[in-house]
N, C-alpha and C positions, 0 to 999 in steps of 0.2 A: 570592546569585544566585537569580534566579527561573528556573523551568522554562519552556522554550519551549512554547507551546500545541501539542499534538499535531496539531490540525487544519491547522496551517500547515506541517507537516513533509512532505518528500517521502518516498517509500517507502524510499529508501536511508537517509535521516536516521533515520527511525523504526526501521528494522532495527538500525542501528548502536547506537541507544540501548537498544533491547530486548536486544541482546547484552550490553551493559554491565550492565543490570539483572539479567539471568539470572546473569552472572558473579558479581555482588555477592551474590546470593541463594545461589548454589552454594557460595561460600566460607564462608558462615555467620558472617561476622564483623560483622554488622549487628545492632544492637539490635532487639528484637521489634517495637516500634512502627514503627521505620524500615523494617523488613522488610515489614510490612504495607502501608505507603505505597508501597514499591518494587513489591510484588506488584500493587497496584491500578494503578500507572502501567504496569507491564508488561502487564496485561490490556488496558488502553486502547491501548497501542501495538500489541499483537497484533491487536486488532480493526481499528485503522487500517490496518495492513499488509494484513489480509485484504480490507478494502474496496478498497484501491488495487489489489490483484491482481485482484479481481472486475471492477473497471472496465477494467483492462487486457485481461482476457480478453474482455470484451464488445466492446472496440474491435477486437481481432483477429478475432472472429467477424464483425463488421460488414465488415471488409475482405475476409474470405474470401467472404462473401455477395455483395459487390460484384464480386469477381473472377469469380464464376460467372455474372453477367449480361452479356449483350452490351451493348456501348456503343452507344447510339443515335446515328445519324449523319443528317445532312440528305440527302434523296434527290438523286441526281445530276441535273442539268438535262438535259432532253430525254428522259428515260425515262418 
């Protein structure tokens, strides 16, 4: 079974896999080489999640900024 590319994962999918990776590493029942590969994948998953959160925060800030601006309207006729 091949691993799904991290770049294709949603935040939720990456977090779920990261939790699985952390659980395996915490149990300590994985061979050293496999542990290193899991750790590397976990680091990539963490970075992906951090980037997704950063993107979401930027979107929220954009929405907040737009809420603070008055909405432009066309002038009423005859004024």
